[in-house]
Structures are given as structure tokens and as C-alpha cells.
FIKOLZA-1660 file (N, C-alpha, C; in steps of 0.1 Angstrom, whole numbers, plus 5000, padded with zeros to 4 digits):
% residues 166
   i   px   py   pz ch aa at
   1 3828 8342 1689  A  G  N
   1 3837 8334 1696  A  G CA
   1 3836 8319 1693  A  G  C
   2 3824 8315 1688  A  A  N
   2 3822 8301 1687  A  A CA
   2 3826 8295 1673  A  A  C
   3 3831 8303 1664  A  G  N
   3 3837 8298 1651  A  G CA
   3 3851 8292 1653  A  G  C
   4 3857 8287 1643  A  G  N
   4 3870 8282 1644  A  G CA
   4 3880 8291 1648  A  G  C
   5 3880 8304 1643  A  V  N
   5 3890 8314 1647  A  V CA
   5 3888 8318 1662  A  V  C
   6 3875 8319 1665  A  G  N
   6 3872 8323 1679  A  G CA
   6 3876 8313 1689  A  G  C
   7 3874 8300 1686  A  I  N
   7 3878 8289 1695  A  I CA
   7 3893 8289 1696  A  I  C
   8 3900 8290 1685  A  A  N
   8 3915 8290 1686  A  A CA
   8 3920 8302 1694  A  A  C
   9 3913 8314 1692  A  A  N
   9 3917 8326 1700  A  A CA
   9 3915 8324 1714  A  A  C
  10 3904 8318 1718  A  I  N
  10 3901 8315 1732  A  I CA
  10 3912 8306 1738  A  I  C
  11 3915 8295 1731  A  H  N
  11 3926 8286 1736  A  H CA
  11 3939 8293 1737  A  H  C
  12 3942 8302 1727  A  Y  N
  12 3955 8309 1728  A  Y CA
  12 3955 8319 1739  A  Y  C
  13 3944 8326 1741  A  A  N
  13 3944 8336 1751  A  A CA
  13 3945 8330 1765  A  A  C
  14 3939 8318 1767  A  R  N
  14 3940 8311 1780  A  R CA
  14 3954 8306 1782  A  R  C
  15 3960 8302 1771  A  H  N
  15 3974 8297 1772  A  H CA
  15 3983 8308 1776  A  H  C
  16 3980 8321 1772  A  R  N
  16 3988 8332 1776  A  R CA
  16 3983 8338 1790  A  R  C
  17 3974 8332 1796  A  G  N
  17 3969 8336 1810  A  G CA
  17 3959 8347 1810  A  G  C
  18 3952 8349 1798  A  A  N
  18 3942 8360 1798  A  A CA
  18 3929 8355 1803  A  A  C
  19 3921 8364 1808  A  R  N
  19 3907 8363 1812  A  R CA
  19 3899 8365 1799  A  R  C
  20 3890 8356 1795  A  V  N
  20 3883 8357 1782  A  V CA
  20 3869 8361 1784  A  V  C
  21 3865 8370 1775  A  M  N
  21 3850 8374 1773  A  M CA
  21 3848 8372 1759  A  M  C
  22 3836 8367 1755  A  A  N
  22 3833 8364 1741  A  A CA
  22 3819 8367 1738  A  A  C
  23 3816 8369 1725  A  T  N
  23 3803 8371 1720  A  T CA
  23 3800 8360 1709  A  T  C
  24 3787 8358 1708  A  A  N
  24 3782 8348 1697  A  A CA
  24 3768 8353 1694  A  A  C
  25 3764 8349 1682  A  G  N
  25 3751 8353 1676  A  G CA
  25 3739 8345 1679  A  G  C
  26 3740 8334 1686  A  S  N
  26 3729 8325 1688  A  S CA
  26 3729 8319 1702  A  S  C
  27 3718 8315 1707  A  D  N
  27 3718 8309 1720  A  D CA
  27 3726 8296 1720  A  D  C
  28 3726 8288 1710  A  T  N
  28 3733 8276 1709  A  T CA
  28 3748 8279 1709  A  T  C
  29 3753 8289 1702  A  K  N
  29 3767 8292 1702  A  K CA
  29 3772 8298 1715  A  K  C
  30 3763 8306 1722  A  R  N
  30 3766 8311 1735  A  R CA
  30 3767 8300 1745  A  R  C
  31 3758 8290 1744  A  A  N
  31 3759 8278 1753  A  A CA
  31 3771 8270 1751  A  A  C
  32 3776 8269 1738  A  F  N
  32 3788 8262 1735  A  F CA
  32 3800 8269 1742  A  F  C
  33 3800 8283 1741  A  L  N
  33 3811 8290 1747  A  L CA
  33 3811 8288 1762  A  L  C
  34 3799 8288 1768  A  R  N
  34 3799 8286 1783  A  R CA
  34 3804 8272 1786  A  R  C
  35 3800 8262 1778  A  A  N
  35 3804 8248 1780  A  A CA
  35 3820 8247 1779  A  A  C
  36 3826 8256 1771  A  M  N
  36 3840 8257 1770  A  M CA
  36 3847 8263 1782  A  M  C
  37 3838 8269 1791  A  G  N
  37 3843 8275 1803  A  G CA
  37 3845 8290 1802  A  G  C
  38 3840 8296 1791  A  V  N
  38 3841 8311 1790  A  V CA
  38 3832 8317 1800  A  V  C
  39 3837 8325 1809  A  E  N
  39 3829 8330 1820  A  E CA
  39 3819 8340 1816  A  E  C
  40 3823 8349 1807  A  H  N
  40 3814 8360 1803  A  H CA
  40 3811 8359 1788  A  H  C
  41 3799 8356 1785  A  V  N
  41 3795 8354 1771  A  V CA
  41 3783 8363 1768  A  V  C
  42 3784 8370 1757  A  F  N
  42 3774 8381 1754  A  F CA
  42 3769 8378 1740  A  F  C
  43 3757 8385 1737  A  D  N
  43 3751 8384 1724  A  D CA
  43 3757 8394 1714  A  D  C
  44 3763 8389 1703  A  S  N
  44 3769 8397 1694  A  S CA
  44 3759 8404 1684  A  S  C
  45 3746 8400 1685  A  R  N
  45 3736 8405 1676  A  R CA
  45 3729 8417 1682  A  R  C
  46 3733 8421 1694  A  S  N
  46 3727 8432 1701  A  S CA
  46 3739 8441 1706  A  S  C
  47 3737 8454 1704  A  L  N
  47 3747 8463 1709  A  L CA
  47 3749 8464 1724  A  L  C
  48 3740 8457 1731  A  A  N
  48 3740 8457 1746  A  A CA
  48 3753 8450 1751  A  A  C
  49 3760 8442 1742  A  F  N
  49 3772 8435 1747  A  F CA
  49 3782 8445 1752  A  F  C
  50 3783 8457 1746  A  A  N
  50 3793 8467 1751  A  A CA
  50 3790 8471 1765  A  A  C
  51 3778 8474 1769  A  D  N
  51 3775 8478 1783  A  D CA
  51 3777 8466 1792  A  D  C
  52 3775 8454 1787  A  A  N
  52 3777 8442 1795  A  A CA
  52 3791 8440 1798  A  A  C
  53 3800 8442 1788  A  V  N
  53 3814 8441 1790  A  V CA
  53 3819 8451 1800  A  V  C
  54 3815 8463 1798  A  K  N
  54 3818 8474 1808  A  K CA
  54 3814 8470 1822  A  K  C
  55 3802 8465 1824  A  A  N
  55 3798 8461 1837  A  A CA
  55 3806 8450 1843  A  A  C
  56 3809 8440 1834  A  A  N
  56 3817 8428 1839  A  A CA
  56 3832 8432 1843  A  A  C
  57 3836 8443 1837  A  T  N
  57 3850 8448 1840  A  T CA
  57 3850 8460 1850  A  T  C
  58 3838 8462 1857  A  G  N
  58 3838 8473 1866  A  G CA
  58 3840 8487 1859  A  G  C
  59 3837 8487 1846  A  G  N
  59 3839 8500 1839  A  G CA
  59 3852 8502 1833  A  G  C
  60 3862 8493 1836  A  A  N
  60 3875 8494 1832  A  A CA
  60 3877 8491 1817  A  A  C
  61 3870 8482 1811  A  G  N
  61 3872 8478 1797  A  G CA
  61 3882 8467 1797  A  G  C
  62 3887 8464 1785  A  V  N
  62 3896 8453 1782  A  V CA
  62 3909 8457 1776  A  V  C
  63 3918 8448 1776  A  D  N
  63 3932 8451 1770  A  D CA
  63 3932 8448 1755  A  D  C
  64 3925 8438 1751  A  V  N
  64 3925 8434 1737  A  V CA
  64 3911 8430 1732  A  V  C
  65 3908 8435 1720  A  V  N
  65 3896 8431 1714  A  V CA
  65 3900 8424 1701  A  V  C
  66 3895 8412 1699  A  L  N
  66 3896 8405 1686  A  L CA
  66 3883 8406 1680  A  L  C
  67 3882 8414 1669  A  N  N
  67 3869 8418 1663  A  N CA
  67 3867 8413 1649  A  N  C
  68 3854 8409 1647  A  S  N
  68 3850 8406 1633  A  S CA
  68 3836 8412 1631  A  S  C
  69 3831 8420 1641  A  L  N
  69 3818 8427 1639  A  L CA
  69 3820 8439 1631  A  L  C
  70 3810 8443 1624  A  G  N
  70 3811 8455 1616  A  G CA
  70 3802 8467 1621  A  G  C
  71 3803 8478 1614  A  G  N
  71 3795 8490 1617  A  G CA
  71 3796 8494 1631  A  G  C
  72 3784 8497 1637  A  E  N
  72 3783 8503 1650  A  E CA
  72 3788 8493 1661  A  E  C
  73 3786 8480 1658  A  A  N
  73 3792 8470 1668  A  A CA
  73 3807 8471 1669  A  A  C
  74 3813 8473 1657  A  M  N
  74 3828 8475 1657  A  M CA
  74 3832 8487 1665  A  M  C
  75 3825 8498 1663  A  E  N
  75 3828 8511 1670  A  E CA
  75 3826 8509 1685  A  E  C
  76 3815 8502 1689  A  R  N
  76 3813 8500 1703  A  R CA
  76 3825 8491 1709  A  R  C
  77 3829 8481 1701  A  S  N
  77 3840 8473 1706  A  S CA
  77 3853 8481 1707  A  S  C
  78 3855 8490 1698  A  L  N
  78 3867 8499 1699  A  L CA
  78 3866 8507 1712  A  L  C
  79 3854 8511 1716  A  G  N
  79 3853 8519 1728  A  G CA
  79 3854 8511 1741  A  G  C
  80 3856 8498 1740  A  L  N
  80 3858 8489 1752  A  L CA
  80 3872 8488 1756  A  L  C
  81 3881 8494 1749  A  L  N
  81 3895 8492 1752  A  L CA
  81 3900 8501 1763  A  L  C
  82 3908 8495 1772  A  K  N
  82 3915 8503 1782  A  K CA
  82 3926 8512 1775  A  K  C
  83 3931 8522 1782  A  P  N
  83 3942 8529 1776  A  P CA
  83 3954 8519 1773  A  P  C
  84 3960 8522 1761  A  F  N
  84 3970 8513 1756  A  F CA
  84 3966 8500 1751  A  F  C
  85 3952 8498 1750  A  G  N
  85 3947 8485 1745  A  G CA
  85 3950 8483 1730  A  G  C
  86 3947 8471 1726  A  R  N
  86 3949 8467 1712  A  R CA
  86 3937 8462 1706  A  R  C
  87 3933 8467 1694  A  F  N
  87 3922 8463 1687  A  F CA
  87 3926 8455 1674  A  F  C
  88 3923 8442 1674  A  L  N
  88 3927 8434 1663  A  L CA
  88 3915 8431 1654  A  L  C
  89 3915 8437 1642  A  E  N
  89 3903 8437 1633  A  E CA
  89 3905 8425 1623  A  E  C
  90 3896 8416 1624  A  L  N
  90 3896 8404 1615  A  L CA
  90 3886 8406 1604  A  L  C
  91 3876 8414 1606  A  G  N
  91 3865 8416 1596  A  G CA
  91 3870 8424 1584  A  G  C
  92 3865 8420 1572  A  K  N
  92 3869 8427 1560  A  K CA
  92 3858 8436 1555  A  K  C
  93 3846 8435 1559  A  R  N
  93 3835 8442 1554  A  R CA
  93 3837 8457 1554  A  R  C
  94 3841 8462 1566  A  D  N
  94 3843 8477 1567  A  D CA
  94 3854 8482 1559  A  D  C
  95 3864 8473 1557  A  F  N
  95 3875 8478 1548  A  F CA
  95 3870 8479 1534  A  F  C
  96 3863 8469 1529  A  Y  N
  96 3858 8470 1515  A  Y CA
  96 3848 8480 1513  A  Y  C
  97 3840 8483 1523  A  L  N
  97 3830 8494 1522  A  L CA
  97 3836 8508 1525  A  L  C
  98 3849 8508 1529  A  D  N
  98 3856 8521 1532  A  D CA
  98 3848 8528 1543  A  D  C
  99 3844 8521 1553  A  T  N
  99 3836 8526 1564  A  T CA
  99 3844 8536 1572  A  T  C
 100 3840 8548 1574  A  P  N
 100 3848 8557 1583  A  P CA
 100 3845 8554 1598  A  P  C
 101 3856 8555 1606  A  I  N
 101 3854 8554 1620  A  I CA
 101 3860 8567 1627  A  I  C
 102 3855 8570 1638  A  G  N
 102 3860 8582 1645  A  G CA
 102 3873 8579 1651  A  G  C
 103 3881 8589 1653  A  L  N
 103 3894 8587 1659  A  L CA
 103 3894 8590 1674  A  L  C
 104 3883 8594 1680  A  R  N
 104 3882 8597 1694  A  R CA
 104 3888 8586 1703  A  R  C
 105 3885 8573 1700  A  P  N
 105 3890 8562 1709  A  P CA
 105 3906 8562 1709  A  P  C
 106 3912 8567 1699  A  M  N
 106 3927 8567 1698  A  M CA
 106 3933 8577 1708  A  M  C
 107 3925 8586 1714  A  R  N
 107 3931 8595 1724  A  R CA
 107 3936 8587 1736  A  R  C
 108 3931 8575 1738  A  R  N
 108 3935 8566 1749  A  R CA
 108 3948 8558 1746  A  R  C
 109 3955 8562 1735  A  N  N
 109 3967 8555 1731  A  N CA
 109 3965 8540 1727  A  N  C
 110 3953 8538 1721  A  I  N
 110 3950 8524 1717  A  I CA
 110 3957 8522 1703  A  I  C
 111 3959 8509 1700  A  S  N
 111 3964 8505 1687  A  S CA
 111 3954 8497 1679  A  S  C
 112 3953 8500 1666  A  Y  N
 112 3943 8493 1657  A  Y CA
 112 3951 8486 1647  A  Y  C
 113 3949 8473 1647  A  F  N
 113 3956 8464 1638  A  F CA
 113 3946 8457 1628  A  F  C
 114 3948 8459 1615  A  A  N
 114 3941 8451 1605  A  A CA
 114 3948 8438 1603  A  A  C
 115 3941 8427 1605  A  V  N
 115 3947 8414 1604  A  V CA
 115 3940 8406 1593  A  V  C
 116 3948 8404 1582  A  D  N
 116 3942 8396 1571  A  D CA
 116 3952 8385 1568  A  D  C
 117 3949 8373 1572  A  A  N
 117 3958 8362 1570  A  A CA
 117 3962 8360 1555  A  A  C
 118 3952 8363 1546  A  D  N
 118 3955 8361 1532  A  D CA
 118 3966 8370 1528  A  D  C
 119 3967 8382 1533  A  Q  N
 119 3977 8392 1529  A  Q CA
 119 3991 8387 1535  A  Q  C
 120 3990 8382 1547  A  L  N
 120 4003 8377 1553  A  L CA
 120 4009 8366 1545  A  L  C
 121 4001 8356 1541  A  A  N
 121 4006 8345 1532  A  A CA
 121 4011 8350 1519  A  A  C
 122 4004 8360 1513  A  A  N
 122 4007 8365 1500  A  A CA
 122 4019 8374 1500  A  A  C
 123 4021 8382 1510  A  N  N
 123 4031 8392 1510  A  N CA
 123 4043 8389 1520  A  N  C
 124 4041 8380 1529  A  R  N
 124 4052 8377 1539  A  R CA
 124 4052 8362 1541  A  R  C
 125 4054 8354 1530  A  P  N
 125 4052 8339 1532  A  P CA
 125 4062 8333 1542  A  P  C
 126 4074 8338 1544  A  A  N
 126 4083 8332 1554  A  A CA
 126 4077 8335 1568  A  A  C
 127 4072 8347 1570  A  L  N
 127 4066 8349 1583  A  L CA
 127 4054 8341 1586  A  L  C
 128 4045 8339 1575  A  A  N
 128 4033 8331 1576  A  A CA
 128 4037 8317 1580  A  A  C
 129 4048 8312 1573  A  R  N
 129 4053 8298 1576  A  R CA
 129 4057 8297 1591  A  R  C
 130 4065 8307 1595  A  D  N
 130 4070 8307 1609  A  D CA
 130 4059 8307 1619  A  D  C
 131 4049 8315 1617  A  V  N
 131 4038 8316 1626  A  V CA
 131 4030 8302 1627  A  V  C
 132 4028 8296 1615  A  L  N
 132 4021 8283 1614  A  L CA
 132 4029 8272 1621  A  L  C
 133 4042 8273 1619  A  M  N
 133 4051 8263 1625  A  M CA
 133 4051 8264 1640  A  M  C
 134 4051 8276 1645  A  E  N
 134 4050 8279 1660  A  E CA
 134 4037 8273 1665  A  E  C
 135 4026 8276 1658  A  I  N
 135 4013 8271 1663  A  I CA
 135 4013 8256 1663  A  I  C
 136 4018 8250 1652  A  M  N
 136 4018 8235 1651  A  M CA
 136 4026 8229 1662  A  M  C
 137 4037 8235 1666  A  A  N
 137 4046 8230 1677  A  A CA
 137 4039 8231 1690  A  A  C
 138 4031 8242 1692  A  Q  N
 138 4024 8243 1705  A  Q CA
 138 4012 8233 1705  A  Q  C
 139 4006 8230 1694  A  V  N
 139 3995 8220 1694  A  V CA
 139 4002 8206 1696  A  V  C
 140 4013 8203 1690  A  D  N
 140 4020 8191 1692  A  D CA
 140 4024 8189 1706  A  D  C
 141 4028 8200 1713  A  A  N
 141 4032 8199 1727  A  A CA
 141 4020 8198 1737  A  A  C
 142 4008 8200 1732  A  G  N
 142 3997 8200 1740  A  G CA
 142 3994 8214 1747  A  G  C
 143 4002 8224 1744  A  A  N
 143 4000 8237 1750  A  A CA
 143 3987 8244 1744  A  A  C
 144 3984 8241 1731  A  L  N
 144 3972 8246 1725  A  L CA
 144 3964 8234 1720  A  L  C
 145 3951 8236 1720  A  L  N
 145 3942 8225 1715  A  L CA
 145 3938 8229 1701  A  L  C
 146 3937 8219 1692  A  P  N
 146 3932 8222 1679  A  P CA
 146 3917 8224 1680  A  P  C
 147 3912 8232 1671  A  P  N
 147 3897 8234 1671  A  P CA
 147 3890 8221 1669  A  P  C
 148 3878 8220 1674  A  P  N
 148 3870 8207 1672  A  P CA
 148 3868 8205 1657  A  P  C
 149 3867 8193 1653  A  R  N
 149 3864 8190 1639  A  R CA
 149 3855 8178 1638  A  R  C
 150 3849 8178 1626  A  R  N
 150 3840 8166 1623  A  R CA
 150 3843 8162 1609  A  R  C
 151 3846 8150 1607  A  V  N
 151 3850 8145 1593  A  V CA
 151 3837 8140 1586  A  V  C
 152 3836 8144 1574  A  F  N
 152 3825 8139 1565  A  F CA
 152 3830 8131 1553  A  F  C
 153 3823 8121 1549  A  G  N
 153 3827 8114 1537  A  G CA
 153 3823 8122 1525  A  G  C
 154 3829 8117 1514  A  F  N
 154 3826 8125 1501  A  F CA
 154 3811 8126 1498  A  F  C
 155 3804 8115 1501  A  G  N
 155 3789 8116 1498  A  G CA
 155 3781 8124 1507  A  G  C
 156 3788 8130 1518  A  E  N
 156 3781 8138 1528  A  E CA
 156 3785 8153 1526  A  E  C
 157 3790 8156 1514  A  A  N
 157 3794 8170 1512  A  A CA
 157 3783 8180 1514  A  A  C
 158 3771 8177 1510  A  A  N
 158 3760 8187 1512  A  A CA
 158 3757 8189 1527  A  A  C
 159 3758 8178 1534  A  A  N
 159 3756 8180 1549  A  A CA
 159 3767 8188 1555  A  A  C
 160 3779 8186 1550  A  A  N
 160 3791 8194 1556  A  A CA
 160 3789 8209 1553  A  A  C
 161 3784 8212 1541  A  F  N
 161 3782 8226 1538  A  F CA
 161 3771 8232 1546  A  F  C
 162 3760 8224 1548  A  R  N
 162 3749 8229 1556  A  R CA
 162 3754 8232 1570  A  R  C
 163 3762 8223 1576  A  L  N
 163 3768 8225 1589  A  L CA
 163 3776 8238 1590  A  L  C
 164 3784 8240 1580  A  M  N
 164 3792 8252 1579  A  M CA
 164 3784 8265 1578  A  M  C
 165 3773 8264 1571  A  Q  N
 165 3764 8276 1570  A  Q CA
 165 3758 8279 1583  A  Q  C
 166 3754 8269 1591  A  N  N
 166 3747 8271 1604  A  N CA
 166 3757 8273 1615  A  N  C
% end
């Protein structure tokens, strides 16, 4: 939740009136999410996040999962959905590895969506343009906040790449 996409998703979810829960892989990133006002923040490097989400929802689960975790963490996330929930898969690793997943969670009428912005731009450029124009209009109107940014000079390129790595 603490990367650019996660931050944007948190802002958008709040704009839509959603209660947000997020995961992050380090203490620093989890502290950042809490400072953003995210009430429930869990460790994405431990599978215990799934039990923690269940506990925080009184066992009910969630309506939407925005996922970039792979393997068993992805499967646990899939199991967090309420009936008729939506799973939005941003990660590509499991697609490229052709990782099998069980269909058992689908019995609850959940929907699984593979989201690849590269494919949207390449195959549906008009729709990609419309989506980006809508986002820009909401940012301009103040309804959505742009992700935080830090500007580096040309001579600071190495420092910029180090920051992105960390």
C-alpha cells in the first residue's frame, strides 16, 4: 500500500467512501500508511495478514482486494473476499509463471480481474486516455490527491534510483 499505486488506490478508495486496510513490507512503510490515516495496516511479508484482516472485519472479509502479492499470499488474499467480492490482480509474476490457483473461492460468486495497464494502453488506447483524463480532472478538482513526489536534479540520478529501490 505504500508505493505509488497503493497510495493512489488509498486516495481513490477514500474518495469513494471505502474503509481501507493495507499491507506493506517494512516497518517504515507501515508507519507511513498509518501516518496517512490508514486504520488497519498489516505486514505483507507474513501470511498472518490474512488472519488479521479476518479479525478486523469480525470474520466477514472485504469487498475488494487490490493485489500485487504472489503465491500463497495471493491465495490467502483471494480467501478474504466476501461473497460477490472483487479481486483486482496487479501482479504479473503469477501470470508469467502460469501459477495455478484453486477455484474454491469462486463458489462465493467472487470476480477475479487481471489488471495490466500496459495492455490497456496497447489494446484500448481510447479507453486508457479516457481513464487518465478522468483521473486528471479529479486531481485538478481536488477530489483526488496526486501521489507524493520528490524532484531530483540530473546529477542526482543515482540517488533517485536508490530511493526507488528502497
